[in-house]
C-alpha positions in Angstrom: -0.1 0.3 -0.3 1.3 3.6 -1.2 1.1 6.5 1.0 -0.9 9.0 -1.3 -1.6 12.5 -1.5 -4.4 13.9 -3.7 -3.9 17.7 -4.0 -6.3 20.3 -5.0 -8.9 18.8 -5.9 -12.5 20.0 -5.6 -13.6 17.6 -3.0 -16.9 16.6 -3.9 -18.9 14.3 -1.9 -23.6 14.3 -1.4 -23.3 12.0 1.6 -21.3 14.5 3.5 -22.6 17.6 1.5 -19.5 18.3 0.6 -17.9 20.7 -1.8 -14.5 22.2 -1.6 -11.0 22.6 -2.8 -9.0 20.5 -0.3 -6.2 17.4 -0.2 -7.3 13.9 0.6 -4.7 11.4 2.6 -4.8 8.3 2.0 -2.4 5.1 3.7 -2.8 1.6 4.2 -6.1 1.7 1.2 -8.3 4.2 3.8 -9.1 7.7 3.4 -7.3 8.7 7.1 -7.5 12.7 6.5 -9.2 15.3 4.4 -7.3 18.6 4.4 -4.4 18.7 6.6 -2.2 15.7 6.5 -1.8 14.2 10.1 2.1 15.4 11.5 3.3 12.2 11.2 2.2 11.6 7.6 4.4 11.3 4.8 3.2 10.6 1.0 4.8 8.3 -1.5 3.2 9.9 -3.7 1.3 12.4 -5.3 -1.6 13.0 -7.3 -1.8 16.4 -8.7 -6.1 16.9 -8.5 -5.8 20.6 -9.5 -9.4 21.3 -12.1 -10.8 17.8 -11.3 -13.6 16.9 -9.5 -12.7 14.3 -6.9 -15.6 12.0 -6.1 -16.2 8.7 -4.7 -15.9 5.6 -6.9 -19.0 5.1 -8.5 -21.4 1.8 -7.3 -23.3 0.3 -10.4 -26.1 -1.7 -9.1 -26.3 -4.0 -12.3 -23.7 -5.5 -14.0 -22.7 -8.6 -15.9 -18.8 -10.0 -15.9 -18.5 -12.7 -18.2 -17.3 -15.3 -15.0 -18.4 -17.8 -14.9 -19.6 -18.9 -18.1 -18.0 -16.8 -20.5 -14.6 -16.6 -19.6 -13.6 -17.8 -23.3 -14.7 -14.1 -24.4 -14.0 -11.9 -21.2 -12.9 -11.8 -17.7 -13.9 -10.5 -14.4 -10.5 -9.0 -14.7 -11.1 -7.3 -17.9 -14.8 -5.6 -17.4 -13.0 -4.6 -13.7 -10.6 -2.1 -16.0 -13.5 -1.2 -18.1 -15.4 -0.7 -15.2 -12.0 1.6 -13.3 -11.7 3.3 -16.6 -15.3 4.8 -15.9 -14.6 5.2 -12.3 -16.1 2.3 -11.5 -15.7 0.9 -8.1 -17.9 -1.0 -6.7 -20.2 -3.8 -8.9 -23.5 -5.7 -8.3 -23.0 -8.8 -10.9 -26.6 -10.2 -11.7 -26.9 -14.1 -10.7 -27.8 -15.4 -14.7 -24.1 -16.9 -15.1 -23.1 -20.4 -16.2 -23.7 -22.4 -13.7 -26.4 -19.7 -11.9 -25.0 -18.4 -9.1 -27.7 -20.2 -7.0 -24.8 -21.9 -4.1 -22.5 -20.6 -1.8 -19.4 -22.2 -4.0 -20.5 -20.1 -7.4 -20.5 -17.0 -4.8 -17.1 -18.2 -3.3 -15.5 -18.3 -7.1 -17.0 -14.6 -8.5 -15.1 -12.9 -5.4 -12.3 -15.0 -5.5 -11.9 -14.0 -9.6 -12.9 -10.6 -8.1 -9.8 -10.2 -5.4 -7.2 -11.9 -8.0 -8.2 -8.6 -10.2 -8.1 -6.3 -7.4 -10.0 -3.5 -9.8 -13.8 -3.3 -7.8 -15.3 -4.5 -4.8 -17.6 -7.1 -6.6 -21.2 -7.8 -4.7 -22.4 -11.3 -6.0 -26.1 -10.9 -6.3 -27.7 -14.3 -5.6 -30.0 -16.2 -7.6 -33.9 -16.4 -5.7 -34.0 -19.9 -6.7 -32.3 -23.0 -8.1 -31.3 -22.5 -11.8 -33.3 -19.3 -11.4 -36.2 -21.3 -12.0 -38.6 -20.6 -10.5 -39.2 -23.5 -8.1 -36.8 -24.0 -5.3 -36.1 -21.5 -3.4 -31.7 -21.3 -3.2 -29.0 -21.7 -0.6 -29.9 -17.9 0.7 -28.6 -18.3 4.4 -25.5 -20.0 3.4 -24.6 -17.5 0.0 -25.2 -14.3 2.2 -22.3 -15.5 4.4 -20.5 -16.4 1.5 -20.7 -12.8 0.5 -24.3 -12.2 -1.6 -25.8 -8.8 -1.1 -28.8 -9.3 -2.5 -30.8 -12.0 -4.2 -32.2 -11.7 -7.5 -34.2 -13.4 -10.6 -31.9 -11.6 -13.0 -34.4 -11.3 -16.1 -36.5 -14.6 -15.6 -40.1 -14.3 -13.6 -41.3 -16.3 -10.9 -44.3 -17.7 -12.3 -45.8 -19.5 -9.6 -47.2 -16.4 -6.9 -47.1 -18.9 -4.2 -43.4 -19.5 -4.5 -42.7 -16.1 -5.0 -45.1 -15.2 -1.8 -42.5 -17.9 0.1 -39.8 -16.4 -0.7 -40.4 -12.8 0.3 -41.8 -14.3 3.1 -38.2 -16.1 4.2 -36.2 -13.1 2.9 -37.8 -10.8 5.7 -37.2 -12.7 8.3 -33.3 -12.8 7.5 -33.9 -9.0 6.3 -32.2 -10.1 2.6 -32.8 -7.4 0.1 -35.3 -8.4 -3.0 -33.4 -7.0 -6.7 -36.5 -7.7 -8.8 -36.7 -6.8 -12.4 -40.3 -6.2 -12.8 -41.5 -8.7 -15.8 -44.5 -10.4 -16.3 -43.9 -14.1 -17.7 -46.5 -14.0 -20.3 -47.4 -10.7 -21.3 -44.9 -9.1 -24.4 -42.9 -12.5 -23.3 -41.4 -12.6 -27.3 -41.4 -9.1 -27.7 -38.2 -7.1 -28.7 -39.9 -3.5 -28.8 -42.1 -1.2 -26.8 -45.7 -1.3 -28.0 -45.8 1.7 -30.0 -45.9 3.6 -32.8 -42.5 2.5 -34.2 -42.7 -1.5 -33.7 -45.9 -1.1 -35.4 -44.6 0.3 -38.3 -41.8 -1.8 -38.2 -43.3 -4.8 -37.6 -41.9 -5.8 -34.4 -42.9 -8.4 -31.7 -44.0 -5.2 -28.9 -44.1 -5.4 -25.2 -46.6 -3.5 -23.4 -45.9 -1.3 -20.5 -48.4 -3.4 -18.8 -45.3 -6.1 -19.0 -43.8 -4.4 -16.4 -46.4 -2.7 -14.2 -48.8 -5.8 -13.8 -45.2 -7.3 -12.5 -44.6 -4.1 -10.1 -48.1 -4.0 -9.1 -47.6 -7.6 -7.6 -44.0 -7.1 -6.3 -45.4 -4.4 -4.0 -48.2 -6.4 -2.8 -46.2 -9.4 -1.5 -43.4 -7.0 -0.1 -46.5 -4.9 1.6 -47.8 -8.5 2.4 -44.4 -9.9 3.5 -42.1 -6.8 4.9 -39.3 -7.5 2.6 -37.0 -4.9 1.2 -37.8 -4.9 -2.1 -35.9 -3.0 -4.7 -37.2 -2.9 -8.5 -34.4 -3.0 -10.6 -34.3 -1.2 -14.2 -37.6 0.4 -13.9 -38.6 1.8 -18.1 -42.1 3.2 -17.7 -43.9 6.3 -16.2 -46.4 4.4 -14.8 -44.0 2.6 -12.7 -42.7 5.5 -10.9 -46.0 6.5 -10.0 -46.6 3.5 -8.4 -43.4 3.6 -6.9 -43.7 6.9 -5.5 -47.0 5.8 -4.3 -45.5 2.7 -2.2 -42.7 4.8 -0.7 -45.5 7.3 0.1 -47.4 4.6 2.1 -43.9 3.8 4.3 -43.1 1.0 2.5 -39.4 -0.5 2.4 -39.4 -0.3 -1.6 -36.5 1.4 -3.9 -36.1 1.3 -7.3 -33.2 1.8 -10.3 -33.2 3.0 -13.8 -30.6 2.0 -16.7 -28.9 5.0 -17.9 -30.0 4.3 -21.5 -33.5 4.5 -20.2 -32.9 8.3 -19.5 -31.2 9.2 -22.7 -33.0 7.1 -25.9 -36.5 6.4 -26.6 -38.4 3.5 -29.5 -37.6 6.8 -31.9 -34.1 5.6 -31.3 -35.3 1.6 -32.4 -36.4 3.2 -36.0 -33.6 2.7 -38.3 -33.8 -0.8 -37.1 -30.1 -0.9 -35.6 -30.0 -3.8 -33.1 -27.3 -2.0 -30.6 -30.7 0.0 -29.5 -32.2 -3.7 -28.3 -32.3 -3.9 -24.8 -34.3 -5.1 -22.2 -36.4 -3.4 -20.7 -37.0 -2.0 -24.3 -36.5 1.9 -24.9 -39.8 3.3 -24.2 -42.1 6.8 -25.5 -40.4 9.9 -24.8 -43.1 10.7 -21.8 -41.7 7.4 -20.0 -38.2 8.8 -21.0 -39.1 12.2 -19.3 -41.1 10.6 -16.3 -37.9 8.1 -15.6 -36.1 11.2 -15.6 -38.2 13.5 -13.0 -38.4 10.2 -11.0 -34.6 10.6 -10.6 -34.2 14.5 -9.9 -37.4 13.7 -7.0 -35.5 11.0 -5.7 -38.0 8.7 -6.0 -35.7 6.6 -8.1 -32.9 6.0 -5.8 -30.1 4.5 -8.0 -28.7 4.7 -12.0 -27.4 1.7 -13.0 -25.4 0.6 -16.4 -26.9 -2.7 -16.5 -23.7 -4.0 -18.3 -24.2 -7.1 -20.4 -21.1 -7.2 -22.5 -22.0 -9.0 -25.9 -20.3 -11.0 -28.3 -19.7 -9.1 -31.6 -21.7 -11.4 -33.8 -24.6 -11.2 -31.4 -25.6 -7.7 -32.5 -24.7 -8.7 -36.1 -28.4 -10.1 -36.3 -31.5 -8.4 -37.7 -32.9 -6.3 -34.6 -35.6 -8.9 -33.7 -33.1 -11.7 -33.7 -30.1 -10.1 -31.4 -29.0 -10.2 -28.5 -30.6 -7.3 -25.8 -27.9 -5.8 -23.9 -25.2 -2.7 -24.1 -22.0 -2.8 -22.6 -22.7 0.3 -20.4 -19.7 1.0 -18.0 -17.6 2.9 -19.3 -20.5 5.3 -20.5 -22.4 5.5 -17.4 -20.8 8.4 -15.9 -20.7 10.7 -19.1 -24.0 9.8 -19.5 -25.0 10.9 -16.2 -22.9 14.0 -16.7 -24.7 14.7 -19.9 -27.8 15.1 -18.3 -26.0 17.6 -16.0 -25.1 19.8 -18.9 -28.9 19.5 -20.2 -30.3 20.6 -17.0 -32.2 17.7 -16.1 -30.2 16.5 -12.8 -28.0 18.8 -10.5 -24.6 17.4 -10.0 -25.3 16.6 -6.9 -28.4 14.9 -7.9 -26.5 12.8 -10.4 -23.4 11.6 -7.8 -26.0 10.4 -5.2 -27.6 8.1 -7.7 -24.2 6.6 -8.4 -22.9 6.8 -4.8 -24.5 7.5 -1.7 -28.0 5.9 -2.4 -26.6 2.8 -3.8 -24.6 2.2 -0.8 -27.0 3.4 1.8 -29.1 0.6 -0.5 -26.7 -2.3 -0.1 -25.5 -0.9 3.2 -22.1 -1.1 2.7 -19.3 1.6 4.0 -18.5 3.0 0.4 -19.9 5.8 -1.9 -18.5 8.9 0.3 -15.1 10.7 0.7 -15.7 10.1 5.0 -12.5 9.3 6.7 -11.8 5.9 7.7 -13.6 4.4 4.6 -11.8 2.6 2.1 -10.0 5.3 -0.9 -12.2 3.9 -3.6 -12.2 7.4 -5.9 -12.5 8.8 -9.3 -10.6 11.8 -10.5 -12.8 13.6 -12.8 -12.0 16.2 -15.9 -15.4 18.0 -16.3 -14.4 20.1 -19.1 -12.6 17.7 -21.3 -14.7 16.9 -24.7 -14.1 14.0 -26.6 -16.0 11.4 -28.3 -16.9 8.1 -27.2 -15.8 5.4 -29.2 -16.7 1.5 -29.0 -13.5 0.4 -30.4 -11.5 1.9 -27.9 -13.4 0.3 -24.8 -11.6 -1.9 -22.1 -14.2 -4.3 -21.8 -14.6 -7.1 -23.8 -18.1 -6.1 -25.2 -18.2 -3.3 -27.8 -22.1 -3.5 -28.0 -23.0 0.2 -27.4 -25.0 2.6 -29.1 -23.0 5.3 -27.9 -20.3 5.3 -30.6 -19.0 8.7 -31.7 -21.6 10.4 -29.0 -19.6 13.6 -28.1 -19.3 14.1 -24.2 -18.2 16.6 -22.0 -16.8 14.9 -18.6 -14.3 12.2 -18.5 -12.6 10.3 -16.1 -9.1 10.4 -15.4 -7.7 8.5 -12.6 -9.5 6.0 -10.7 -8.6 4.8 -7.2 -9.4 1.2 -5.6 -8.6 0.9 -2.1 -6.1 3.8 -2.6 -4.0 1.7 -5.4 -4.3 3.6 -9.1 -6.3 1.0 -11.2 -7.2 3.5 -13.9 -4.9 6.6 -15.4 -5.8 8.0 -18.7 
């Protein structure tokens, strides 16, 4: 561990209401002082952060990192480097790996690979049911002891309501967090695009908004009945935002997030049949997009994630309906958030809170802030650098992004994970 001082940066930490130019001093992987250095501290390394924004490392609530199952294509180490390039230092990994993360053995494997990589704090999300089949419950207690931060069905809904009720009831007794994508098992099952003018004009199998809202209603009712902590993942519709707001107003322990691309793109971006726009949930109407933006601004939607899904090149060469859904999003999460700040959709505080303090609070981890004593997970950002996003220069193995050649202002210059530099441009 190298004793390090970050000098003259603009420290911006919403958790501590901090926005000031000062130094940060790091030793043994933790922040030991903000402002003046301790009298006995000698920095072996100094990082000049003049004119840079110094923020807590980002926390991404939904990612897929290739292991186990896709080691021939990518690894936790490679995707971890991509995360560092995006200023991300903590990652929740969805359970739809191969094999599925439904046992403590798979959980331990993921964490071991992450420790070997040493680029990010990887938080496995366990499968709620064995094999994600929606039948028998997984080894939740053993998996939680091994390090699972929450439980989810990823993109596979549980059909049997009794099974879902039992899972929630059991999880509530152990205070486990449920991270559930609201998807109806049948409605829009074979769809690929939002039900609207564009899907109709292109003849694409559609996904109605009720595919999400029916599932949201079901999940909220069961959460109210059981008292489980429920997090609604990757919301995409205006009605779902209203339903979440109502549940929060009634005091239910319910939170939600949205994928960053759903805050920028709409169904009209699929009009040219580009497979890079094929995502799940689909790109919705402009009204839905604007409601999602308003939900983040109001704090109803607590967090913004990348929903990072690196895909092999051939997966996106197929026609839109046959292509694989997903975006490689680690390296575009922060630039897209900063674009919303420049467009005056969000304040800088709202944007950074949604990827630092709020997800840390949701997960119950001591990260996402610049408090003395916390791990030194830090990103240095040049808010004024203009650049073009280039999918051919991504560190992720997946170049499946719809943001190729988008102009951005604001770029990560340096990332530290537990005090060690993991990325430097």
